[in-house]
ZADO-233934 format. One record per atom (N, C-alpha, C): residue number from 1; residue in one letter; chain; x, z, y. Coordinates in steps of 0.1 Angstrom, whole numbers, plus 5000, padded with zeros to 4 digits. Each point is the difference from the previous one (the first is absolute). Layout:
NODE   n res chain   c1   c3   c2
NODE NUM   A     A    X    Z    Y
...
//
This chain:
NODE   n res chain   c1   c3   c2
NODE   1   M     A 6811 0502 2545
NODE   1   M     A 5012 4995 5008
NODE   1   M     A 5005 4988 4993
NODE   2   S     A 5003 4990 5009
NODE   2   S     A 5005 4987 4994
NODE   2   S     A 5014 5002 4995
NODE   3   E     A 5004 4991 4991
NODE   3   E     A 5013 5000 4994
NODE   3   E     A 5011 4999 5011
NODE   4   L     A 4998 4991 5010
NODE   4   L     A 5009 4999 5011
NODE   4   L     A 5002 5013 5007
NODE   5   K     A 4989 5006 5004
NODE   5   K     A 5001 5013 5007
NODE   5   K     A 5007 5011 4992
NODE   6   Q     A 4997 5000 4987
NODE   6   Q     A 5007 5009 4991
NODE   6   Q     A 5015 4998 5000
NODE   7   Q     A 5004 4987 4999
NODE   7   Q     A 5014 4997 5000
NODE   7   Q     A 5007 5004 5013
NODE   8   I     A 4994 4997 5011
NODE   8   I     A 5005 5003 5013
NODE   8   I     A 5002 5015 5001
NODE   9   E     A 4989 5008 4996
NODE   9   E     A 5001 5014 5001
NODE   9   E     A 5011 5006 4991
NODE  10   S     A 5002 4995 4988
NODE  10   S     A 5011 5004 4992
NODE  10   S     A 5014 4997 5006
NODE  11   L     A 5001 4988 5006
NODE  11   L     A 5013 4997 5007
NODE  11   L     A 5003 5009 5011
NODE  12   L     A 4989 5003 5008
NODE  12   L     A 5002 5009 5012
NODE  12   L     A 5004 5014 4995
NODE  13   F     A 4993 5005 4989
NODE  13   F     A 5003 5013 4995
NODE  13   F     A 5014 5001 4995
NODE  14   I     A 5005 4991 4992
NODE  14   I     A 5013 5001 4994
NODE  14   I     A 5011 4997 5010
NODE  15   S     A 4998 4992 5010
NODE  15   S     A 5010 4995 5009
NODE  15   S     A 5007 5012 5008
NODE  16   G     A 4992 5008 5006
NODE  16   G     A 5006 5011 5008
NODE  16   G     A 5005 4995 5013
NODE  17   K     A 4999 4988 5003
NODE  17   K     A 5004 4994 5013
NODE  17   K     A 4991 4989 5004
NODE  18   P     A 5000 4996 5012
NODE  18   P     A 4991 4989 5005
NODE  18   P     A 5003 4987 4992
NODE  19   L     A 4989 4993 4998
NODE  19   L     A 5001 4987 4993
NODE  19   L     A 4994 4989 5009
NODE  20   A     A 5006 4989 5001
NODE  20   A     A 4995 4989 5008
NODE  20   A     A 4989 4993 4991
NODE  21   S     A 4990 4994 5006
NODE  21   S     A 4990 4993 4993
NODE  21   S     A 5006 4989 4992
NODE  22   K     A 5010 4993 5005
NODE  22   K     A 5006 4989 4993
NODE  22   K     A 5006 5005 4987
NODE  23   K     A 5007 5012 5000
NODE  23   K     A 5006 5006 4988
NODE  23   K     A 4989 5003 4990
NODE  24   I     A 4989 5006 5005
NODE  24   I     A 4988 5003 4991
NODE  24   I     A 4995 4988 4993
NODE  25   A     A 4999 4989 5008
NODE  25   A     A 4995 4987 4994
NODE  25   A     A 5010 4995 4989
NODE  26   E     A 5013 5002 5002
NODE  26   E     A 5010 4996 4990
NODE  26   E     A 4998 5008 4987
NODE  27   L     A 4996 5013 5001
NODE  27   L     A 5000 5009 4989
NODE  27   L     A 4987 5001 4992
NODE  28   V     A 4989 4996 5006
NODE  28   V     A 4987 5001 4993
NODE  28   V     A 4998 4988 4991
NODE  29   S     A 4993 5002 4989
NODE  29   S     A 4998 4990 4990
NODE  29   S     A 4990 4989 5005
NODE  30   G     A 5003 4988 4997
NODE  30   G     A 4991 4989 5004
NODE  30   G     A 5004 4995 5013
NODE  31   K     A 4994 4988 5003
NODE  31   K     A 5003 4994 5013
NODE  31   K     A 4990 5005 5010
NODE  32   V     A 5005 5008 5010
NODE  32   V     A 4992 5006 5010
NODE  32   V     A 5005 4996 5014
NODE  33   N     A 4991 4996 5008
NODE  33   N     A 5005 4996 5014
NODE  33   N     A 5000 5012 5009
NODE  34   A     A 5006 4999 5011
NODE  34   A     A 5002 5011 5010
NODE  34   A     A 4986 5005 5005
NODE  35   K     A 4991 4991 5001
NODE  35   K     A 4986 5005 5005
NODE  35   K     A 4994 5009 4990
NODE  36   D     A 5001 4997 4987
NODE  36   D     A 4995 5009 4989
NODE  36   D     A 5007 5013 5000
NODE  37   I     A 5013 5000 5002
NODE  37   I     A 5008 5012 5000
NODE  37   I     A 4996 5009 5011
NODE  38   N     A 4999 4994 5012
NODE  38   N     A 4996 5008 5012
NODE  38   N     A 4986 5005 4999
NODE  39   K     A 4991 4993 4994
NODE  39   K     A 4986 5004 4998
NODE  39   K     A 5000 5012 4990
NODE  40   A     A 5007 4999 4990
NODE  40   A     A 5001 5011 4990
NODE  40   A     A 5006 5013 5006
NODE  41   I     A 5010 4998 5008
NODE  41   I     A 5007 5011 5007
NODE  41   I     A 4990 5007 5010
NODE  42   D     A 4993 4992 5008
NODE  42   D     A 4990 5005 5009
NODE  42   D     A 4989 5008 4992
NODE  43   E     A 4996 4995 4989
NODE  43   E     A 4990 5007 4992
NODE  43   E     A 5005 5013 4994
NODE  44   L     A 5013 5000 4996
NODE  44   L     A 5006 5012 4995
NODE  44   L     A 5001 5011 5012
NODE  45   I     A 5004 4995 5011
NODE  45   I     A 5001 5009 5012
NODE  45   I     A 4986 5007 5003
NODE  46   K     A 4990 4992 4999
NODE  46   K     A 4986 5004 5002
NODE  46   K     A 4996 5010 4989
NODE  47   D     A 5003 4997 4988
NODE  47   D     A 4997 5009 4989
NODE  47   D     A 5007 5014 5002
NODE  48   Y     A 5012 5000 5003
NODE  48   Y     A 5008 5012 5002
NODE  48   Y     A 4994 5008 5012
NODE  49   D     A 4997 4993 5011
NODE  49   D     A 4994 5006 5012
NODE  49   D     A 4987 5007 4997
NODE  50   E     A 4991 4993 4992
NODE  50   E     A 4987 5005 4997
NODE  50   E     A 5001 5012 4991
NODE  51   R     A 5010 5000 4991
NODE  51   R     A 5002 5011 4991
NODE  51   R     A 5005 5013 5007
NODE  52   A     A 5007 4998 5011
NODE  52   A     A 5006 5011 5008
NODE  52   A     A 5008 5010 4992
NODE  53   G     A 5008 4995 4991
NODE  53   G     A 5009 5008 4992
NODE  53   G     A 5013 5003 5006
NODE  54   G     A 5009 5005 4992
NODE  54   G     A 5014 5004 5005
NODE  54   G     A 5009 4988 5001
NODE  55   V     A 4996 4988 4996
NODE  55   V     A 5008 4989 5000
NODE  55   V     A 4993 4989 5007
NODE  56   K     A 5007 4992 5008
NODE  56   K     A 4994 4988 5007
NODE  56   K     A 5009 4988 4999
NODE  57   I     A 4996 4989 5004
NODE  57   I     A 5008 4988 5001
NODE  57   I     A 5001 4996 5014
NODE  58   I     A 5012 4999 5005
NODE  58   I     A 5003 4996 5014
NODE  58   I     A 5005 4986 5000
NODE  59   K     A 4998 4993 5011
NODE  59   K     A 5003 4986 5001
NODE  59   K     A 5005 4997 5015
NODE  60   S     A 5011 4993 5001
NODE  60   S     A 5005 4995 5013
NODE  60   S     A 4998 4985 4999
NODE  61   A     A 5005 4994 5010
NODE  61   A     A 4999 4985 5001
NODE  61   A     A 5006 4993 4987
NODE  62   S     A 5011 5006 4995
NODE  62   S     A 5007 4993 4989
NODE  62   S     A 5001 5008 4987
NODE  63   Q     A 4997 5013 5000
NODE  63   Q     A 5002 5008 4989
NODE  63   Q     A 4989 5009 4996
NODE  64   I     A 4999 5004 4988
NODE  64   I     A 4990 5009 4995
NODE  64   I     A 5007 5011 4992
NODE  65   Q     A 4994 5013 5001
NODE  65   Q     A 5006 5011 4993
NODE  65   Q     A 4990 5010 4996
NODE  66   M     A 5002 5007 4989
NODE  66   M     A 4991 5011 4996
NODE  66   M     A 5007 5012 5007
NODE  67   A     A 4992 5009 5006
NODE  67   A     A 5005 5012 5007
NODE  67   A     A 4990 5011 4999
NODE  68   T     A 5005 5012 5003
NODE  68   T     A 4992 5012 5000
NODE  68   T     A 4991 5001 5013
NODE  69   S     A 4989 5006 4999
NODE  69   S     A 4991 5001 5012
NODE  69   S     A 5006 5010 5009
NODE  70   G     A 4998 4998 5013
NODE  70   G     A 5005 5008 5011
NODE  70   G     A 4996 5015 4999
NODE  71   E     A 4988 5002 4994
NODE  71   E     A 4995 5014 4999
NODE  71   E     A 5009 5009 4991
NODE  72   N     A 5008 4994 4992
NODE  72   N     A 5008 5007 4991
NODE  72   N     A 5015 5001 5004
NODE  73   T     A 5002 4998 5012
NODE  73   T     A 5014 5000 5005
NODE  73   T     A 5008 5012 4997
NODE  74   E     A 4994 5012 5002
NODE  74   E     A 5007 5013 4998
NODE  74   E     A 5003 5002 4985
NODE  75   V     A 4990 4997 4991
NODE  75   V     A 5003 5001 4986
NODE  75   V     A 5011 4991 4996
NODE  76   I     A 5000 4988 5004
NODE  76   I     A 5010 4990 4997
NODE  76   I     A 5014 5004 5005
NODE  77   K     A 5000 5005 5012
NODE  77   K     A 5013 5005 5006
NODE  77   K     A 5006 5011 4991
NODE  78   N     A 4991 5010 4996
NODE  78   N     A 5005 5011 4992
NODE  78   N     A 5005 4995 4986
NODE  79   F     A 4993 4990 4994
NODE  79   F     A 5004 4994 4988
NODE  79   F     A 5013 4993 5001
NODE  80   V     A 5002 4992 5010
NODE  80   V     A 5012 4992 5002
NODE  80   V     A 5012 5010 5002
NODE  81   K     A 4997 5010 5008
NODE  81   K     A 5011 5010 5003
NODE  81   K     A 5004 5006 4987
NODE  82   D     A 4991 5004 4992
NODE  82   D     A 5003 5006 4987
NODE  82   D     A 5008 4991 4991
NODE  83   E     A 4995 4987 5000
NODE  83   E     A 5006 4990 4991
NODE  83   E     A 5014 4997 5005
NODE  84   T     A 5003 5001 5012
NODE  84   T     A 5013 4996 5005
NODE  84   T     A 5010 5011 5002
NODE  85   T     A 4995 5013 4998
NODE  85   T     A 5009 5011 5001
NODE  85   T     A 5002 5008 4987
NODE  86   G     A 4990 4998 4991
NODE  86   G     A 5001 5007 4987
NODE  86   G     A 5011 4995 4991
NODE  87   E     A 5002 5006 4989
NODE  87   E     A 5010 4995 4990
NODE  87   E     A 4995 4987 4994
NODE  88   L     A 5010 4992 4997
NODE  88   L     A 4997 4987 4993
NODE  88   L     A 4996 5003 4986
NODE  89   T     A 4990 4992 4995
NODE  89   T     A 4995 5001 4987
NODE  89   T     A 5010 4993 4990
NODE  90   K     A 4999 5003 4988
NODE  90   K     A 5009 4993 4990
NODE  90   K     A 4999 4985 5000
NODE  91   P     A 4987 4994 5001
NODE  91   P     A 4999 4986 5001
NODE  91   P     A 5007 4994 5013
NODE  92   S     A 4999 5008 5011
NODE  92   S     A 5007 4996 5012
NODE  92   S     A 5015 5000 4999
NODE  93   I     A 5005 5010 4993
NODE  93   I     A 5015 5001 4998
NODE  93   I     A 5004 4988 4991
NODE  94   E     A 4993 4998 4990
NODE  94   E     A 5003 4988 4991
NODE  94   E     A 5000 4987 5007
NODE  95   T     A 4990 4998 5008
NODE  95   T     A 4999 4987 5008
NODE  95   T     A 5012 4999 5010
NODE  96   L     A 5002 5011 5007
NODE  96   L     A 5011 5000 5010
NODE  96   L     A 5014 4998 4993
NODE  97   T     A 5002 5005 4988
NODE  97   T     A 5012 4998 4993
NODE  97   T     A 5002 4986 4996
NODE  98   I     A 4989 4993 4995
NODE  98   I     A 5001 4986 4997
NODE  98   I     A 5003 4992 5012
NODE  99   I     A 4994 5003 5011
NODE  99   I     A 5002 4993 5013
NODE  99   I     A 5015 5001 5004
NODE 100   A     A 5005 5012 4999
NODE 100   A     A 5014 5003 5004
NODE 100   A     A 5010 4992 4991
NODE 101   Y     A 4998 5000 4987
NODE 101   Y     A 5009 4994 4991
NODE 101   Y     A 4998 4985 4998
NODE 102   R     A 4988 4995 5002
NODE 102   R     A 4997 4986 4997
NODE 102   R     A 4996 4992 5013
NODE 103   G     A 4999 5007 5011
NODE 103   G     A 4996 4994 5012
NODE 103   G     A 5010 4990 5006
NODE 104   P     A 4996 4991 5008
NODE 104   P     A 4985 4997 5003
NODE 104   P     A 4993 4995 4988
NODE 105   I     A 4988 5006 4998
NODE 105   I     A 4992 4997 4988
NODE 105   I     A 4986 4997 5004
NODE 106   A     A 4994 4989 4994
NODE 106   A     A 4987 4996 5002
NODE 106   A     A 4990 5010 4994
NODE 107   K     A 4988 5001 5005
NODE 107   K     A 4990 5009 4995
NODE 107   K     A 4997 4997 4985
NODE 108   Y     A 4998 4987 4997
NODE 108   Y     A 4997 4997 4986
NODE 108   Y     A 5011 5004 4991
NODE 109   E     A 5013 5000 5004
NODE 109   E     A 5011 5004 4991
NODE 109   E     A 4999 5015 4998
NODE 110   L     A 4998 5007 5011
NODE 110   L     A 4998 5015 5000
NODE 110   L     A 4989 5004 4991
NODE 111   E     A 4989 4993 5001
NODE 111   E     A 4988 5004 4992
NODE 111   E     A 5003 4996 4985
NODE 112   R     A 5007 4990 4998
NODE 112   R     A 5004 4996 4986
NODE 112   R     A 5008 5011 4993
NODE 113   I     A 5010 5005 5008
NODE 113   I     A 5009 5010 4995
NODE 113   I     A 4992 5013 4997
NODE 114   R     A 4992 5004 5010
NODE 114   R     A 4992 5012 4999
NODE 114   R     A 4988 4999 4991
NODE 115   G     A 4994 4988 4999
NODE 115   G     A 4988 4998 4992
NODE 115   G     A 4987 5004 5006
NODE 116   I     A 5000 5003 5014
NODE 116   I     A 4988 5003 5007
NODE 116   I     A 5000 4994 5014
NODE 117   N     A 4989 5000 5006
NODE 117   N     A 4999 4996 5014
NODE 117   N     A 5007 5010 5009
NODE 118   C     A 5008 4995 5009
NODE 118   C     A 5008 5009 5008
NODE 118   C     A 4996 5000 5015
NODE 119   S     A 4989 4994 5003
NODE 119   S     A 4996 4998 5014
NODE 119   S     A 4999 5014 5008
NODE 120   L     A 4994 5010 4994
NODE 120   L     A 4998 5012 5008
NODE 120   L     A 5013 5008 5000
NODE 121   I     A 5008 4999 4990
NODE 121   I     A 5013 5007 5000
NODE 121   I     A 5009 4993 5011
NODE 122   L     A 5000 4987 5000
NODE 122   L     A 5008 4993 5010
NODE 122   L     A 4996 5003 5014
NODE 123   R     A 4987 5001 5002
NODE 123   R     A 4994 5004 5014
NODE 123   R     A 5006 5013 5004
NODE 124   N     A 4999 5010 4990
NODE 124   N     A 5005 5013 5003
NODE 124   N     A 5015 5001 5003
NODE 125   L     A 5008 4992 4993
NODE 125   L     A 5014 5000 5002
NODE 125   L     A 5003 4994 5014
NODE 126   I     A 4993 4990 5003
NODE 126   I     A 5001 4993 5014
NODE 126   I     A 4996 5010 5011
NODE 127   L     A 4989 5007 4998
NODE 127   L     A 4996 5010 5010
NODE 127   L     A 5010 5011 5002
NODE 128   R     A 5007 5003 4989
NODE 128   R     A 5010 5011 5001
NODE 128   R     A 5013 4995 5006
NODE 129   G     A 5001 4987 5001
NODE 129   G     A 5012 4994 5005
NODE 129   G     A 5012 4999 4990
NODE 130   L     A 4996 5000 4987
NODE 130   L     A 5010 4999 4990
NODE 130   L     A 5002 4986 4994
NODE 131   A     A 4990 4992 5002
NODE 131   A     A 5001 4986 4995
NODE 131   A     A 4994 4991 5011
NODE 132   E     A 5004 4988 5000
NODE 132   E     A 4995 4990 5010
NODE 132   E     A 4998 4987 4993
NODE 133   E     A 4990 4992 5007
NODE 133   E     A 4997 4986 4995
NODE 133   E     A 5008 4990 5008
NODE 134   K     A 5005 4990 4993
NODE 134   K     A 5006 4989 5007
NODE 134   K     A 4994 4987 4994
NODE 135   K     A 4996 4991 5009
NODE 135   K     A 4993 4988 4995
NODE 135   K     A 5010 4989 4999
NODE 136   D     A 5000 4993 4989
NODE 136   D     A 5008 4988 4998
NODE 136   D     A 4991 4988 5002
NODE 137   S     A 5001 4994 5012
NODE 137   S     A 4991 4990 5004
NODE 137   S     A 5002 4987 4992
NODE 138   K     A 5011 4998 4994
NODE 138   K     A 5002 4988 4991
NODE 138   K     A 4992 5002 4987
NODE 139   K     A 5001 5012 4994
NODE 139   K     A 4993 5002 4987
NODE 139   K     A 4986 5005 5002
NODE 140   H     A 4996 5004 5013
NODE 140   H     A 4987 5006 5003
NODE 140   H     A 4998 5012 4991
NODE 141   E     A 5010 5008 5000
NODE 141   E     A 5000 5013 4992
NODE 141   E     A 5005 5011 5008
NODE 142   I     A 4994 5012 4997
NODE 142   I     A 5005 5012 5007
NODE 142   I     A 5009 5008 4991
NODE 143   Y     A 5011 5004 5005
NODE 143   Y     A 5010 5007 4992
NODE 143   Y     A 5002 5014 5006
NODE 144   Y     A 5002 5010 4991
NODE 144   Y     A 5002 5014 5004
NODE 144   Y     A 5014 5004 4999
NODE 145   T     A 5005 5008 5010
NODE 145   T     A 5013 5006 5000
NODE 145   T     A 4999 5014 5005
NODE 146   V     A 5010 5008 4997
NODE 146   V     A 5001 5013 5006
NODE 146   V     A 5004 5000 5014
NODE 147   T     A 4997 5010 5008
NODE 147   T     A 5004 5001 5014
NODE 147   T     A 5012 5008 5002
NODE 148   L     A 5005 4999 5013
NODE 148   L     A 5011 5008 5003
NODE 148   L     A 4997 5015 4999
NODE 149   D     A 4987 5004 5003
NODE 149   D     A 4996 5014 4999
NODE 149   D     A 5002 5005 4986
NODE 150   F     A 4996 4991 4990
NODE 150   F     A 5002 5003 4986
NODE 150   F     A 5015 5003 4997
NODE 151   L     A 5008 4991 5005
NODE 151   L     A 5015 5002 4997
NODE 151   L     A 5005 5013 5007
NODE 152   K     A 4995 5002 5012
NODE 152   K     A 5004 5013 5008
NODE 152   K     A 4996 5012 4992
NODE 153   Y     A 4988 5000 4995
NODE 153   Y     A 4994 5011 4992
NODE 153   Y     A 5009 5003 4988
NODE 154   L     A 5005 4990 4993
NODE 154   L     A 5008 5001 4988
NODE 154   L     A 5014 5003 5004
NODE 155   G     A 5004 4997 5012
NODE 155   G     A 5014 5003 5004
NODE 155   G     A 5010 4989 4996
NODE 156   V     A 4995 4988 4999
NODE 156   V     A 5008 4988 4996
NODE 156   V     A 5000 4990 5011
NODE 157   S     A 5011 4992 5001
NODE 157   S     A 5001 4991 5011
NODE 157   S     A 4993 4986 4997
NODE 158   R     A 4999 4997 4987
NODE 158   R     A 4995 4988 4995
NODE 158   R     A 4994 5001 4986
NODE 159   V     A 4991 4992 4996
NODE 159   V     A 4994 5001 4987
NODE 159   V     A 5011 4999 4989
NODE 160   E     A 5010 4992 5002
NODE 160   E     A 5011 4999 4990
NODE 160   E     A 5007 5013 4997
NODE 161   D     A 4998 5010 5009
NODE 161   D     A 5006 5013 4997
NODE 161   D     A 4992 5009 4991
NODE 162   L     A 4988 4995 4996
NODE 162   L     A 4991 5008 4991
NODE 162   L     A 5007 5001 4986
NODE 163   P     A 4998 5011 4993
NODE 163   P     A 5006 5001 4987
NODE 163   P     A 4996 4989 4990
NODE 164   D     A 5010 4995 4993
NODE 164   D     A 4999 4989 4991
NODE 164   D     A 4993 4987 5005
NODE 165   Y     A 5002 4998 5013
NODE 165   Y     A 4993 4989 5007
NODE 165   Y     A 5004 4986 4993
NODE 166   D     A 5013 4998 4998
NODE 166   D     A 5003 4987 4994
NODE 166   D     A 4994 4998 4986
NODE 167   K     A 5000 5010 4992
NODE 167   K     A 4994 4999 4987
NODE 167   K     A 4985 4998 5000
NODE 168   L     A 4993 5007 5009
NODE 168   L     A 4985 4999 5000
NODE 168   L     A 4995 4988 5009
NODE 169   S     A 5007 4996 5010
NODE 169   S     A 4995 4990 5009
NODE 169   S     A 5001 4986 4993
NODE 170   K     A 5009 4999 4991
NODE 170   K     A 5002 4987 4994
NODE 170   K     A 4999 5000 4985
NODE 171   N     A 4989 5007 4996
NODE 171   N     A 4998 5003 4985
NODE 171   N     A 4994 4987 4994
NODE 172   E     A 5006 4995 4990
NODE 172   E     A 4996 4987 4994
NODE 172   E     A 4986 5002 4993
NODE 173   D     A 4998 5011 4994
NODE 173   D     A 4988 5003 4993
NODE 173   D     A 4988 4999 5010
NODE 174   I     A 5002 5006 5011
NODE 174   I     A 4989 5000 5010
NODE 174   I     A 4998 4986 5006
NODE 175   D     A 5011 4993 5002
NODE 175   D     A 4999 4986 5005
NODE 175   D     A 4992 4991 4989
NODE 176   K     A 5003 5002 4988
NODE 176   K     A 4993 4992 4989
NODE 176   K     A 4985 5004 5000
NODE 177   F     A 4997 5013 5001
NODE 177   F     A 4987 5005 5000
NODE 177   F     A 4992 4994 5012
NODE 178   L     A 5006 4999 5012
NODE 178   L     A 4993 4995 5011
NODE 178   L     A 4998 4985 4999
NODE 179   L     A 5009 4993 4993
NODE 179   L     A 4998 4986 4997
NODE 179   L     A 4991 4997 4989
NODE 180   G     A 4995 5010 4993
NODE 180   G     A 4991 4998 4989
NODE 180   G     A 5007 4996 4987
NODE 181   E     A 5013 5003 4999
NODE 181   E     A 5008 4996 4988
NODE 181   E     A 5001 5012 4991
NODE 182   A     A 4996 5012 5004
NODE 182   A     A 5002 5012 4991
NODE 182   A     A 4987 5003 4993
//
């Protein structure tokens, strides 16, 4: 598999949402034109189709995404139902706490605090309706905040009503750490 195809495959896997060809071109290493990107995507789609596995790559006129195969719909529905109704894991609770006290927070800040990739945890929290993404078009960054459902569940009217909110939301040590000063 070519390096370009590998990079595109990795981006589609980690993204969890559709990506535009233009965005892929910005992210891959080296100078690659749209024609090369589209050729690599088409080859990846063909590779996945020939493999006939549980994952495929789907493409619309403007976006590409990695998705599960239609044959596994029932298994996926059962998994998602379990993921969205079962108890939260300790890592999910930690992530949600950071979002509540430090939000809106960028993914890289969240991952810097936690020390691990939070993509799957964030997806789970969004599916459960406890966290949401908000895009800052000026900074081209996605920020995460807690939802009204999260606040309702805790019985508070606003995040500022959380215990020790002022102390934890404006913690200088955390601010220094995020800025790389600690």
